[in-house]
N, C-alpha and C positions, 0 to 999 in steps of 0.2 A: 499279422501284427494288429495292435489296437487301432480303433478309429479315433483319431485326434483332430481331424479336419485341418491338418497342416500340410501345405504343399512341400514336396520333398524331391530334390533332384537326385536321380539315380544314374549309375554308370551305364545301365542298359539303354536309357533314353539318350544319353550322350553318344553312345556308340551308334544307335540307330540314326541319330541326326547326322553324325559325321559320315556314316556310310551313305546316307541319302544324298548329302551334298556332293560327295565324291562320285557317286553314280550318276547324278544329274548333270554334272559339269560337262559342257560341250555336247550334251545330248540334243539331237534334233527331234523335235516332237513329231515331225511328219516323215522321218526317215529319209530315204533317198530322194523323196519328192519335195522335201522341205527346202526352205531357203534360209538366209541369214536371220530373218525375222522370227523364225521358229526355233532358233538355237537357244538353249538354256545355259546361262553362265552362273557358276557358283564362285563366290569370292574366296580366294585362298586364305584371306585373313579369318573368315568365319570358320573354315575347316581347321585352321591351326589353333584358333581359340578353343574350339571343342576338344582338340587334342590336348591342349595345355590343361584344361579343366579336368579332363579324364585322368591324366597322369597325376594331377595333384590330389585327386580323390582316392586313388588306389593306395593300399589294398582294400580300403573301405568301399562298400557298395553304395552307401547313402548315409545320412546322418543318424539313422536308426539301425543300421546294419554294419557292424565292424568288419564283417567278412561274409562273402556269399560265394558258394561253389559255382554258381552260374557264370562268374567272371572268367572261368576257364575258357569259355567260348569267345571271350573278348581278347584275352592275352595270347591265345593260341588258336588252333583251327576252330572255326573257319575265318575269323575276323583278322587276327594278327594286327590288332589296332594300336598296340603300344610299341613304340620304337626303342625305348630305354630298356636294355636287357636287365639292368639291376632291378627295375620296378617289376618286370615280368617275373624274375626269380623270387623277389620278396613276396609278391602276391601269391605265387604258387606255394611257397613254403608256409605262408600264413594259412592258406586253405588246408593244406595237408596236416599241419600241426593242430589246428583247432577244429576241423570238421571231419577228418577221416576216422572211420571206425573199421570194424571187421567185415562189414557188408557193403561198404561204399562210403560216400561222403554225405553228411547232412547238407541240406540246402543252405541253412544259416543257423546261428545259435538260437536256441529257444523256439524252434519251429514246431508248432503244435499240430501240424497237418497229419491226420490219420494216427495220432498217438492215442493211447487208452484214456488219457485225461482230457481229451478234446470233446467239447460239446458240439456234435454235428448239427444241432438245431439253431445255433447262433452263427451269424455271418462274421462277427468280429470278436476278438478277445478283450477281456478287461486287462488293464495295464498290470494290475497286481497279480494276475494269474499266470503271467509269462514265466515266472519262476518255476511253476509246476512242470514245465516242459523241459527243463534243464536236465541233461544227461539221458533223456529218453527220446530225443528227436529221431525220427525215421531216417534210415540210411539208404541212399539211392546208388545202386550200381552204375547208373548212367554216367556219373562223373568219372568213374574209372576208365570208361571207354574214351573220354576226352584225354585222360592222362596217357593212354596207350598211343593215341594219335599224336599227342604232344611229343612223346618220346621218339616217335618215328621222324617227325619233322626236325627235331633238334639233334637227331642222330645219337640217341642214347639207348643202345640195346638193353642195358641193365634196367632202365625204367620200363621199357616195353615188356620185358620178361617178367618183372615183378608184378605188374598189374594184370598181365595175361594169366599168370598162375593164380593170382587172387580171384580173378573172375571165374576161373574154372571150378573153384570150390563152391561158388554160390549160384551158378547157372542151374536151371531146372531142366533135367533131361527127360524128353518125351519118349513114348514107346517106340517111335520110329528112329530114335537116336538123335533127333535134333535138339540142340541146347537152346533154351529160351531165356531171355533176360527179363526178370520181373521188374515191376515199376519201383518197388521199395521194400525194405524189410523193417518190421515194426516189433516193438517189445510186447510180448504177451501180457494181457491184463493182470494175470496172477503173478507176474515176475517184476512188476514195476518197482516195488520197494527194494527188491534185491539189486536192481539196476541202479537205483538212486545211490545205494551204499557203495557198490562196486561197479562203476561204469565200464561198459564194453566187455562184460563177462557173461551176460545172459544170452542164450541161444534165441535168435529172433526168427520170426515167421514171415514168409513173403506175403505181400498184400498188393492190391491194385491190379492193374492190367497185366496180363501175361500173354504175349510179350508186350513190353512197352516199345512200340514200333520205332520211336525216336532212338532209344538206346540200342535196340536190336540192329538197326541200320548202321549205327556208328560202330558197333561191335564187328559186324561183317566187314565194314569198310576198313577197320583196323587190321583184321586178319588178311584181307586182300593186299594191303600195303606191306604188311610184315612178311608175307610169303612171296612178294615180288610180282604179283599179278597186276598191280597198279603202281604207277610212278607218282610221287608227290605232285609233280607238275600237272598231272591229269585231273586232280581234284582241286588244284589251286592255279587256274590258268592265268590269273592276274599277278602271280608271283608275290603275293603279300607275305609269304613265309620268310622273305628276305628282309623284312622291315627292321629287324634288330641288328642286321649286319652293319658295322661301322661304315659310314659314307665319307668320301673325300671332303676336305674343307671347302666350304662355299666361298667363291671369290665374288665379292660385291663390286660391281662396276659403278664408278662415280663420275658424273659430269658436273662441272662448275658452271653456273649461270649467274648473270648479274643484271642489275637494273641499269647500270651505266657501264660503258666500256672501261675495263680495267685490265692491265697487263701485270702479271706477277709470275715469277719463276718460269718465264718463257711459255706461259699458257695463254692461249687466246680465249677469252671469256665472252660469250655471246650475251645478248640482251633478252630478257624475258619479263613477263608480268610478275610482280612481287607476290609471294605466297603469304599465307597466314602463319608466320613463324615469329618468335621473339628474335631479338638481335643479339650480336656479340656472343658472350659466353653462353647465354641461354640457347642460342641456335646451335652452337657447337655441342652442347650437352644433349640436345634433342637428336642431333645427327648421330652422336655416339650410341644413344639408346636404340635408334632405328636400325643402325648397321648391325649392332649386336643381336637384335631380334631377328633380322633377316638371315644372319649367318647361321643361327641355330635352328631356325624354323623353316627355311626355304626348302621346298620339296618338288618344285616344278622343273620342267625341262628348260635348260638354259640357265644363264646367270641373271641374278636380279640387278636392275639398273636403277640408281637413285640420282637425283640432282641436288646439288648444294647451292641454294640461291644466296647471292650476295647483294644486299641492298645498301642504300646510302647510309642507313643507320649503323652500319658496320664499319664505317670509316671513322677516323679520328676527328676531333672537333674542327680542325682546319681543312678537312677533306683532302689531305695530301697523302694519306697512307691508310692501310687497313688497320683495324683494331688489333692489338697484340694477341688477343685470344683467338681471333679469326686467323691471324697469321700463323699461330702455332698449330691450329687445326689443319691448315693447308699443307704445312710441312709434314705433319703426320700422315696425311692422305697420300702425299707423294712418296713417303717411305714404304708404303705398301701394307702397313698394318695400322688399324685404328679401332679402338674399342675391343681389342682382342680378336678382331676379324681381319681376314685378308681382303685388301681392296686394291683396285686398279683404276687409275684415273685416266681420262682421255676424252676425245670428242664422241658425241653421240653417233656420228656416222661410222666410227670405228667399232662400235659395239653392236651393230645391227646383226652381224652374223653369229654372235655368241649370246645375244640376249634372248629372253623369253618374250616372244611376240604373240599378240592376240588381237584380233579385229573385233571390236565391240560395236556391232552394227546399230545397236539401240542408241548409241551416243552420236551417230551420224547426224550432222546438221540438217540433212535433207529429209530425215525421217520425221513424221509427224509425232507430236507428243513427246519430244525429246526430254529425256530425264535429266540432262545436264545442260548448263549454259556456259560455254567457254569462249564466248566472243569477247570483244574488247570492252563492252559496256559492263559497268559494275552495278550490281544489285544492292542498292542501299538498304534494303530490308534486312540484310544479314548483319548489320552493325551491332545489334544487341548480342549476337552469339559469337562474334569474332574473338580472337584471343585478346584479353583485356590489356595485355602489356604492350600492344603495338598501337601507336596512334592511328586512329581510323583514317587520317588523311593519306596514309600510305596506300590505301586501297581505292582512292579516287583521285581525280584531278584536283590540284590545289585550289582552295577557295579563300576568299578574303578572311582574315582573322582579326580579332580585336587588337587594338594597339595597346598591349600591356607591356610595360617596362619590367623586365625580369631581373634587372640589376639590383642587388641588395644594397640598401643605403643605411648608414648609421642613423639617419633621421627618420627612418620608417616608423610609423606609429605602432604602438603596442595595442593590438586589437582587444585583448582581454581587459585591459585597464582603461582603454579609451573608447568604449562603446558609447556613441552619442545617445542621449536620452532627452525626452521632452520635459515639460514642466511637471507632469504627473509622475515622473520617474520611469515611464515605460520607454522601451527602445524606440528611437526615432529611425524608422527604416529608410526614409528618404535620405536622411543624413548619412546613414550607414552605407547606402548605395553610392553616395558621393565619396565617402571614405574609400570604398572599393576602387573607385576610379582613380583616386589620387595615390593610393598606396603602391609601393614599388616591390614589396616583399611577396614572393610567391606563396609562402606559408600563410601570411596574413590574408592574402586574397582567398585562399582556401578556407581559412577560419571564418571570414566574413560570409562567404557563400554558404558555408555549413549552417550558420545562424539563419540566413535567409531561407535555406532549404528546409530547415526544421520549422520555422515559424510561418513562412509565407507559401511554401510549396514550390514545385518545379516551374510552374507556368507564370509566376509573378514577374511582371515586367519591371526591371530595375531602371530603365531609361538611361543607363550608363552611356550608351552610344546611340541614343535615339530609340525610336520605337522598335520593339522586337528583341530587345536585349534581355531575354528572360534568364532566369536562374539556370535553366537547362542549357541554353546556348553558351552561357558564360562558363558553366562547368565543363562542357564539351571542349571549349577552347582551352581552358586551363588543363584539361586532361592531356591534350596534345602537347602543350608546352612542357608539362611534367614528363611526358614521354621523351621529348627531345633531350631533356636534362637527366633522364634516367633517375628521377626522384621517385623510387618505388613506394615509399610510404604514402606520398600524395596520390600516386596512381591507384593504389589499393583503396584509399579513402574515397577518391572520386568515383572509382568503379562501383563501390558500394552505393554511393548516392545515386548514380545513374542506373542502378539495378542491372549491371552487366553480369553475365554468367561466364564462368570459365568454360572454354570450349570442351565439348564432349563430357560434361559433368555427369550426366545420367549414364553414359556408357562406362565411365570409370566406376561409378557406384555398382552397376550391374556386373562388371568384371570382378570386383571384390566379393560380391555376394555369390557369384557363380563359383568362386574358389572356396566356398564354404566359410567365408569370413563375415560375421555380423559387424555392423558399424554402429558406433555411438557418436553423437555430436553434442557439443556443450560439455560443461563440467558436472561431475557428480555432486550431490546425489540426485536420484530421480525425484520428481518428474522433470527437473531442469535438464538432465541428461536424456536425450532422445535416442532411442534404439531403432535402427533400420534393419529389418530382417528379410525384406522382399523389395524388388525393384519398384520404383514409383516414378510418375511422370516428372519431367524436368522442372516445370513451374512449381509443382508441389514439393519437390526436393529442395528447391531454392527457398521456398517459404518456410520449410521445416528448419533449414539451416539458420535462417534469420531469427526464427523463434528461439531456437536453442542458444543462439549467440546473444540473446537478450537485446536484439536490435543494435548491437555494436557492429557497424557496417564493416570496419576493418577486420574484425575477428571473423565475420561471416565470409568475407572474401578469402581470408587466409585458410579457413576451413575447406572451402572449395578447392584451393590450391593443393592442400595436403592430401585431399581425397584423390585428386588426379595423379599426384606423384606416387601415392601408395599403389594405385592401379598400374602405373608404369613399372614400378618395381616388382609387383607380383607377376607381371607378364614375363619379365626377363629373369628374375631371381626369386622364384617361389620359395626356395629354401630359407630365405630370410624370415619367413612367416611360419615356420614350423612350430607346433605347439601353441600357436596363437589362434584363437577362434573368435575373438572379438577385438576389433581395432577401435580404441577410444581416442578419437581425434582431438577432443578437448584437452585430455591429459597430455597427449603428445605435444600440442602447442605449448602447454604449460611447462613441460619438461624442456622443450627447446629454449624457452626464455630462461629457465633456470640454468641451463648449460652455458648460455651466453653470460649470465650474471656471474657465475662462478669463474669461468675462464677469463673473462675480460676484467674481473674485479670491479664491477659497477653495481649500481643499485638496481632494484627491480624495475623501477620506472624507466631507467635508461636501457635496461635489457629488453624491455617490451618495445620501446621505440626502435632499438636496433633490429629486433626481429622483424618488425613491421616494415623496416626500410631495406631489408636484404633483397638482393636481386633474385629472380627466380632460380638461376643456376646455383647460387649460394644456398638458398633455402632447400633445394632438392638435395644438394650435397650434404648439408647438415642432417637432414632427415635420413639419408642413406647411412650415414655413420652411426646414428642412433639405432637404426634397425639392425645394423651388422653385429652389435654386441661387442665390438672391439674397443679397446681403449684409444681415445683420441683427444687432442687438444685444440682449442680455438684461440686464435689471436687476431689482432687487428692487422689488416693487410698494409704492407708498406706502400702499395699503390692506391691507397684510399683516395688521395686528393685527385688522382687521375681518372677515377671512375665516376665522376660526377658528384652530385651533392649527397648521395646516399652513402652511408658507411659501408666499408668492405671488410670481409673477414677471410682468413685462410685457415684451413683445417689440416692437421697433420696427425699421423699415427704415432702412438706412444709405445707400441710393441706389446708384448704379452705381460703387462704389469700384474695382472690378476692371476697369473699362473694358469693351471689347467681348469677345465670345467668342473672336474670332480673336486678339486681343491676349493673352487669357487662355491660349490654347493656345501662343502664341509662334511661330506658323507664318507669319503674314502677312509678316514680314520675311525669312523664310528660304526662301520658295518659289522665288525666282528662280534661285538656284544654291547650290552647296555650298561656295563659296569664302568663307572667313572673313577678316574684317578685323582687323588687329592693334590692340591697345589699349595705352595708356600708364598709368602709375601715377597714382593719385588722391592728392590732398593730405590726404584724410581717409578714415577707415574708419567703417563702421556699428558702433554699439555696442549690443549686445543683452544682456540679463541671462541668466544661466545658468538652466537648467531642471533640475528634479528629477524623480524617478520616484515613483510611488505605485502601490498595488495596490488595486483595487476588490474587494469581497467576491465571491469565486467568479468573478472576471474576470481576464483577462490584463492584465499591467501595460502601460501605455502612457504616453507622455511628454506632460505638460502643464506650463505654467509654474506655479510655486507661487503666485504672485500677479501681477497685471497692474499694472505701474507706470504712472504718468502720464507720457507722453512726448509730445514734439512730433510725432513721426512716428506718426500714427494708424494707419498701415498695418502697424505692427509686429505680427507673428504672423498677418497676413492670409493669406499664401500657405501657411503651414504648416496653418492651419485649412482652407483651401480644398482642399489636397491630401488632408487627412485625411477631409474630408467626401466628396469625389469617390471616394476609395479605398474608403471604407466602403460607399458606394452603388453601386459598380461603374460609375460614370458615366465614359464615355469620349467623345472628340470624335466628331461625326457622320462616318460613313464609316471609322472606325478599323479595324473588322474586315475590310472589303474591302481596305484597304491592307495589312493583315497577310497576307491571302491572296496578294496580289501579291508581297510580299517573300519568301514561302515558296517561290515558284516560282524564285527566284534563289539559293537556298541549300539546304542539306540539312535545316535545321531551326533553331528558336530554343530556346535553353536558358535557363530562368528558375529560378534557385535549385535547379539539379539536375534539374529536370523539363523534358523535351524535347518541343517541339511539332514533330513531323516534317513534312517537306515532302510526304510521301505523303498528308497530309490533303487537299491540294488535288486529288488524284486521286479522292477519295471524295466531296467536297462542293464546292459552288459558292460564290462569294464572299458572296452575299446570304442564304444559308441561316441560319435561326435555330440550326440544329444546329451549324454551324461557329462561330457567335458564342459559343454556350454552351461549346463545346469549348475555345476560346481563353480564355474567362472562367474555366473550371475550372482551367486551368494557372496563370493569374494569381492565382486565389484561394488558391493554396497558400502565398502570401506572407502571413503573419499581420499585418504592420504596414501599415495602409492608406496612410500617407504614403509609405512605401518602395515599395509597389505602384504608386502613382501616378507616382513617378519612373521606374519601369520602363516604365510606359505611355508617358511622354514620350520615353524613350530609343527605344522601338519606333517611336514616331511619327516621330522624326528618321530612324531607320533605313529606314522605308518610303519616304522621299523618294528613295532609291536605286532604287526600283522603276521610276521613270520615266526613269532614266538608261540609255543604250544600253550596258548591260553584261550579258554572258551569265551570269556567276556572280560572287558576292561571297563565296565560301568554302564551307566545309562547314557545321558547326554553329556558329552565332553565339551566344556567351554574353552575354546582355543585361546580366547583373549586372556583368560585367567592364567594360562600357562605362560603366555608372553609377559604378563605383568609380574608373575612369580619369578621368571628369569631376570626381569629388569630389576627387581628388588635385590636378588642375589648379586647381580652385577654392581649395583649401586653400593651395597654393603662392602663388597670386596674392594672397590675403588676408594671408599672412605677409609677403610682399614689401611690402605696403602698411602694415605695422606693426601688424596686428591682434594683440591679446593672446591668450594661450593659452585663457583661459576663454571667449572669444567663439567660438573654433573647436572647442569641445567636441563630441565625436562621440557618436552614439547607440551604446551598447555592443552592442546586439542586431544592428545592421546595419553599423556602422562608417562611417556617413554623417555628415558635418558637419551639425549642426542648423541652422546658418545657411544651408546650401544648401536645406534643406527650406523655409525661409522666404524664398527668393529668388524674385522674379518670373520668369516664363518668358523674357520678352524683355528686352533691354537689355544694357548693358555687362557687368554681372555676373549676367546672367540664367541660369537653369538650362539653357534650350535652347541658349544660346550655348556653354556648356561641353559639353553633350551632343553638339552638332554637331561640335565639335572632337574629342571622344573617338571618335565614329563615324568621322570621317575618318582618325584615327590607327589605329583598330582594323582597318579594311578597306582601308588604303592598299596593302597588298601585292597585293590582288586587282583594283585599279583601273588602267586605262590611265594612262600618264604624262600629267600636265597636266589630268586630269579633275576633280581635287579637290586642293586644297592648303590648308595651314594656315599662315597668316602670323603 
């Protein structure tokens, strides 16, 4: 492949790392003479993380290889590294369908090794010359020997016989009767053009080593197994061949531990040191995620055992009972199923015989240079990295706090209008500090401290309670008070001022990148929107988030949260991220605010405030519903007043309102041909309210209804919402990028808002490469409005239908935005002919698109795909043969 100086993660490296970790685990470096100190321990989490990334990449081998025949050694003998039989079969079918020829399998598409077109004097290829190797790649009989072995291990005599017969025809017989397996078969130099025209028809010649010892040994091994001279267990002593066999459900063992003695449901709960977890619903949600992860990833001997810590923050305000969310969790735990997993609760002493036990000698307190400190003393240096949603006083002994009255009073001063000033009009900071001491409102205290933080800095001594009352100490105390009241908006704001980091932020970023997902932070366009394509140090990552958030401390903290929640989701539900190669966190935050504004019928400012004030569990739940692609609704919780000062929401499913995915894409009706059917005027028109614009703090303006009216048509706003969600998430129909690749072969390029995707891209990349998908996505992401971006995707989708038409060319550079505007004009004209009023056909000033078109279903008489198909036919009609496409 070409030399592009880009780091690339490949499945072979992942397999090697996984195999190394599994082989090293419990290995004693000094053998029988070694002791506990020479024992190597590999973390099961690291092994499972490699497994998860490996399965998420397959059948692709890397971002630049959509398929590689070498993966056969990973999914079958000798590695058997993949446990999901569906992924194994899909990868095998992909290799056979794309790489198999008459003499074996190609290593990968456009492999120039030993082809007549290869220049042996150069170490690397030029990107543009990769197209020369298409259809003339050398074929390696080696991979058929892997398929023979695979057939033996999966007990498929038909597969074994098929490839044995195929090999017999290409083996080279020596004078002594021994059949040798050549390294590869290449196209003769004088037959290259013929092979280009009719692939897999030219007689090839053997080249390279004869025999290839690697392939010859596997060929002999396959024959010995097939004829019964060897048993599969003799060449697979670790029994890895059984990795794809379904395993019994994992039973997770749970023990309840608490800070204080609590009795509930006849369970005796012991006392333990409180861990670094959120409280209430957030802790229940984290427990659900951890149990679900354990149930599907546990592979060790014995059952996994987890503890469910209960702290004082999980009690009601009067400390007389458990929080309702915690109570509901305990009931589910006792029922035996939680988070889709089987669970058994009890005492730790009861689990000793069934648990997975290991002695980690390096954590022994007697050992010198201990890696962990688990004594009763607390290390205060970890304050900066603890979970920002738990008051730090929970991790240490109580300390004297400032005497701040948190009771709201009608007479509390308005900070914004009552800032004291001196004779020159400047802020009187000493008087402002006195005002801080006198005010009773928690929010006003935060506002005053924010002013002092911005103007005077963290170390300025306010003198509120004597010497040493710095802004930092007051903020720390206010942070703890906000934590007690569960005032999440203030917690996020103060966390930003104190420069706290969400726990494991860099690990979350690395997890997302390892699953082949690029990250962007901030709002488009570039350079404001920053792209992360490789892991970076924690401090540098936090600074980059602050820069992209334009120093909006609340947005920066929210960005960190969303990144962690995305990583949690991709570990347990990677399918939510299919066909997404770039996660745009800034747009996700924007869409979450829009969802709240539309569902709650509030203004943009109120929606932003509500979003910032959501609890971590509510925020994660809202993000999960947005990622799921299902229809859902948001409403204010009836328990809002019981949940503290922060607003609460509840999310509920609406069912399959949008019908099937094919109907949602609008393609099912249009696949047969490109001939459009005329339509007549309707007796009535759809009536929709006008929409207004608002601006989020430090965010790009976007359109949402000012309020949601009660209407008979419950689908009003559904398609605008769906396009906005899909556009923000970069969600496209399955096979979209492969179709774009095909249409680029019939034109000179696609222009999207002034940015051209040239047809030369197809000479450098194959249709299924992640690199090609990311390249197309990068061009689409230059459109800042997610709903407009999605209309462009729909237009390209209609345009790609021409790739299957027998037409050599459909023009030079196709301007996709012109097709969308042409469809918009047709839609506007038809609506006016039907008598639609002017305010109904209001256009988005930033794009010029009718808002009603954004909210139109893809299919149907007035569907967006209907008008886009007409627009495509009109736009390209000069390049089409007569009669191939018509608009009636």
